[in-house]
N, C-alpha and C positions, 0 to 999 in steps of 0.2 A: 105347819101343814102335816097332816098324817099321810102315811104311805098310800092309804086308800084314796086320798084326795089328789094325788098326782094326776093331772088331767090326761085323758086319752084324746088322740087326734085321729080322725077317720083316715084310714089308708086308701090311697087311690091306686089299686093294684095294676090297672091297665096303664095308667100314666107312668108308674114306676118302671114297669117292664119296658115301655117305650124309651124312657130316658136311659135306662141301663144299656140298652142296645146302642143308642146314639153316642154315649160317652165312651163305651168300649171301643167303638169304631174310631172315634176322634182321638182319644188319648192313649190307647194301647196299654202299655205297661204302667202308665201313670194313672190308670183307673183300676181299682182293686175291689173284689167282692168276696174275698176269703173271710171265713168266720172270725179268725183271730184278728185280722186287720179291722174288721167292722166293730168287734168288741172293744178294741183299744180306742176307737174313736167315739165311744160312748162312755168310756171310763171316767168316773169322777171320784175325788177323794172325799166322798160323802156317803151317806147311807141310802140315798135315793137309788132305786133299782136301775140297772143298766138297761137302756132302750137303744139298741144298735141301729145304725142306718143300713140301707140296702147296698150302698156302695160308697167308696172313698175315692175322691179325685184330687190330684195334685197339680193345680195350675201354677204357671210361672210368670204370668203377666196379667195386667188389668184386662186386656183384651180377652184372654182365656177365661177369666172369671165372668166376663160379660157373656161369652158363649155358653158357659155352663148355666148361668142364671136364665138366659133366654130359653134354653132347652127345657129347664124346669118350669118356667112360666108357661111355655106353650102346652105343657102336659099337666099343669097344676100339681107339681111334685115339690115337697119341702126341700130346702137347701139350708144346711146348718154349717156356719163358718166354724173352723177348728184351728186353734193356735198350738198350744202345747198340752192342753188337757188338764191344767192345774186348777180349774175353777171348782167351786165348792157347793154350788146350788143346782146341779143338774143342767147347766147351761148347754152342754154339748149333746145331751140326749136327743134321740129322734123318736118321739112318741107316735108319730105317724109314718115312720120310716122315711125314705128319701135319701138324699145325697149329703155326705159329709164333705165339705170343701176345705181341704187341709192346706193352709198357707205356708207350710214350713219351707217350701222351695222358693217362696217370695221373700228372700232373706238378704236383699241387697241394701247397702247403705248408699243412697242415691246422691247425696250431697251433704257436705259439712260446711257451713258458713261461720267460721270461727269468729270473724269480726262482728257478726250479727248475733252471735250466741244462739244459733239454731241449726237444725239438721233436718234432712228429709230421708225417711226410711220406708222400706216395705214392711208389711204387717208381720211377717215371719221372723224378723230380727228380734232376738231376745235382748233383754236389758243388759245382761252380762256381755254379750257380743258387742253391743253398742259401746259400752264403757271401755272394753278392751281396745276397740278401734279408736276411741277418742283419747286414749291415754297420753299420746305424744303431743296433743294439742293443748294440754293444760285444762281441758274442760271435762265435764261429766254430766250424766243424766241421773238425777237423784231419786226418782221414784223407785222404791224397793219393797215389793210385797212379800219378800222372803223367797218364794219360788223363782226359778229362772224362767219367768213367763215371757211369752211373746208380747211385743209392744202393741200389736193389733188387738190381742186379747185383753191386755191391760186397759186399753182405751175403751173397748167394748163394755167392760164391766166397771169402768170408772174407778180403777184400782188406786190404792195408795200404799200405806205401809209405815215403816218405822220412821221415815224422814218427813212425813206429811206435816208435822207440827211446824217445821221451818219452810219447806219447799212446796207444800200443797199437795194436791192429788193430780191424777191424770186430767181432770177437768181444767185445772189451771195451767197445765203444761203442754196441752195439745193446741197448737196455734191454728192448724188447718188440716184437712184430710181430703183424700179422694175416696169415693165410695161408689160401688155398683148398686144401683137401686133395683127394686123388684121387677122392673120391666127390662132390665139389662142395660139401661143407660148408665153412664158414668158421670159423676159430678165432682167438682172441687169446691169446697165450702168457703174458702177464704184465701187471702194472700199471705205473704210473709211479713206484712206490716205489723208493727207492735200493737196497733190499735186500729179499729175501723168501726164506722157507724153504717156500713152498707148493708141494709136489709136485715132479714131474720138471721139469728145466730145458729146456723145449721150445724156448725162444728159442735156446739154444746148439745144440740139435739141428738146427734149421732153418738157422741161420747156417752157411754152408759146405756145405750139402747140394746146392748147384748145381741147384736146381729139381727134384731127384729125389724129394723127399718132400712138397713143397707149393709153391704159387706165392704169393710175398709180394705183398700188396696195400697194406700200410702198415707204417711203421717208426717206433718211438720211439727217438730218438738222443740221446746225451749231447752237450752243448755246453760250450765253454770260453771264458773271457775272453780277448779279444785282448791279447797281451802289451803291457805298457807300452813295452818296448824290445826290439829284435831286432838282433843283430849276427851277421855271418857272413863267411866268407872261404874261401880256398884255401891249402892247405899242401902243398908238394911233399916227396917222400921219395926216398931213394936206391934203395929197393926196396919191393916189395909187402910183404915180410916185416916191414920196419921200420914201414910204415904200419899193418899189422895189429896189431903189438905196441903201437903208440901208441894204437890204438883200445881194446885190452884194458886198458891202464893207465888210460885216460880213464874207462872204464866202472867199473872196479874202485875207482877213487878217488872215485866218486860225483859226478862233475861232471855236472850236469843238462843234458846236451847234447840239443838238440831234433832235430837231424839230423846224421848223420856218415856220409858217402857216399864210397866208394872208387871211383876210376877207375884202371885200370892205364895203362902208358905208351902202349899202342896205342889205348886208348879216348881218352886225352887228345889224341893226334894227330888222331883223328877229330873231336873237339870243336873243336880249333883250326881245322881245315879248314872245318867246317860253321858254327860260331858265332863264329869269329874271336876266340877268347879269347887273351889275352896271358899265358900261363903256361908254365912249362917242360914239355917233352914227357917227363914222367917220372910215376911213380905219384903220385897226389895224393889228399888228403882234402878234400872239400867239407864245411864244418862250419857249423852255425848254433846260436845260443843265444837263449833266450827268457827274459825277466824284467824287472827294473828296469834303469835306466841303469847304476847302479853294479854290479849283479849280472852283467849280460852282459859288461861290461868285465873284471870279475874272472875270469869263466869263460874268456873269450878269452885272457887272460894266462896262466892256469893251463894251458890246453891248449897254448899256445905253448911253455911250459916243458917239458911232457911231450914234445912233438914234437922239441924240440931234443935231448932225451936219446937219441932214436933216430935222430939225424942228419937230422931233418926241418927245414924252414924255408927262408926266413923265412915265418912265418904272416902273410899279408896279410889283415886283416879290416876290415870297415866296417859302420857302422850306417846308411849311406845306402840308402834303400829301392830306388832305381832301380838301383844297382849290384848289390844282392842279387838283384833280380828278373832281371837279365840273367844272373847266375850260375846261378840255379836253372832258368831257362828253358833254358839250355844243357844242364844235367843232365837235364832231362825230355826233351830231344830226342836223347838218347844213341842211341836205337834208329835214328832216321833219320840221325843223324850217322855211325853205323857203316856204313851202306850205301854211303857215299862211299868206303870203303876198297876196295870191289870193285864198281864200277858194274855193274848188271845182275843181281847176285846177290840171293838172298832170304835172310832171316835166320831162324834157329831159336833162340828164346830159351829158356834153361834157368833153373832156379829152385830151387837147393838152399839149405838152411839147416842150420847145424851149431852146436853149443855154441861160444860165443865163444872158449873156450880152444883149440879145434881149428881156428879160422878160418885162421890163417896157414898151417898145415900143409895144409889142404884146398885153399887157393888155389894154394900152391906146387906141389902134385902135379897140379893141374888145368893150370897153365901148362906143366908138363913134358909132359903129355899133348898139349896143343895143339901144342907144338913138335915132338914126336915124330911126330905124325900129319900134320904139314904143313898145319894148318888156319889160317885167318884167323878169330880169335874173340876180340874184345875183352871185357874184364871190367869190370863195374860192380857195386856192392854196397851194400845197406843194412847196412853192416857193424857198426853198433852193436848189432844183434840177431843177427849171424851169418849173414845172408842175402846171397847174391850171385848174379849172373847172368852167363852168358857168352852172346854172340850169335854163333852159328856161321854164317858166310857161305858159301853153297853155290849151285851151279848146279842148279836144280830139274829140268833136262832131262838130268842126268847121274846114272844110277842108282848108279854107283860113289861119287860124292860124297855122295849121300843115304845110302848104306849106311855110309860112313865117319862122317858126322855122327851117325847113329843109334848107331853103336858108341861114339863119344865120349860122347854123352849117357847111354847106359846105364852106362858106366864111372863117369861123374860122379855119377849118382844112387846107384849102389851104394857109391861111396866115401863120400858123405855119410851114407848109412844106416849104414855100418860104423863111422863116427865118432860114432854116437849122434844123428845128425841126421835130416833128412827130404828126400824127393825134391821137395817143393814147399813153399816158405815162404809163398807168397802167390798164386800163379797158380791153384791148384786142380788137381784130377785130370782132370776132363773125359774125353776119349778118350786123350790123350797119355800120361798117367801111370799108367793102370790096371795095366800090367804090373809096376809096382814096388810096388804097395800092399801085397801080401801079404808081400814081402820086409821091408817096414818094420813092418807091424802084426801079421803072423801071424794067429792065430785071431780077432783082433778084426774081421777082414774078414767072417767068418761071422756075427758078431753084427750087423754092418751089413746084411748080406744079409737077416737075419731081420727087422730093423726095416723095411727096404724092402718086404719081402713083406707085412708086417702093415699098413703104411700105404698101400701101392700094389699090391694083389694082382694087378691086371691089367697092371702095368708100363707105364702110359701116361705117367707124368711123366718127361720127358727120358730115355727108355730108351737104353741103350748108353753111359752115362756112369758114372764112378766104379767101378762093380762089373761085372766081366766077366759075360757072360750064363751 
């Protein structure tokens, strides 16, 4: 989507003024209208322009969220849920103004049912805070998008990350949730039972809805036992094609890999500059295995043999926690590392996912596009499930560079869709991917629009996201 295509939402000046007065009187210091606070709550780590809300409110309970939504509904004012602001597609922008509902004070861990392998948390709890709390129980929550995102935000965008190849995405790991709907009512979508055939699956409907159908106020999450042993390492390859084929063979052979991440040669150069890694400047796979001491050693050896068949290696792996932590810290900092390749540039992160059998072909064609268009755009990928990212570095003050980057992203998204894939594996639609949704889903977009109209007839919940007006 081009910058000029980011949709406008009509402002309701009279309604906004009324709601500002109501919330100020009700919430006092927990309602802010300062310019800096409002700008922070429209901040995105993308190139989409900031569209600030008119006020920011900090509720602490589901009942307070209901009050806020009812006030906004009564005056037809947009309300945009906000977690930590780490989303990448303009999800927290306020194109029609309105109220940013910051869930950071709803940060309580309500229950941990260790014997049932689940927990109940409020949406402002971050994944790191949850895992710190769980440490003494021998359990952990595995979904790791890199940023220390809020769990409510992760559910809203159906996030995943480096562990998804083994543990799945937020879609598979949210068992139930409580949400405030557009009329201010609160619903709970399911129980803690491991399975149910009771009615429509409203949990899955709301997970990934990006705050456009309801505002999440609690989540019931699956937990997992901390593995007895973890091993991991880095394996260089002569080409991206060889690395991708090694991934395909690893998955098809049923090796239970926990993480398998691709970086191309340019991305490895950036990681070496930023994190001082001592690995070859070539395409590499970062790999991790979870299990028993004997199991992870066997898995690592099997992967090493597969890598060798495709010209990869040596596969240098370790079970030492400190060494693995350094490795994955470097991988998680790939975005910031990439910026060192062109100081002063901004990054536009892409997010396509294709069937794993088409992965090597899709990445190869993408690299050809990057070279042909003269771009600087390193590639990383959660390639165990066919998901990869390019980070296009560009001068935000140069319209020609912006147009070139947009052309590249459009070609990439359409390429993935043509290969039976998707324009977004984990970042979500927000504002940035709306132009590609109908190409991918066709008439299903009209069904989505009908659901939105039924649940939010006044279009106050995060308007201007996912579905074009």
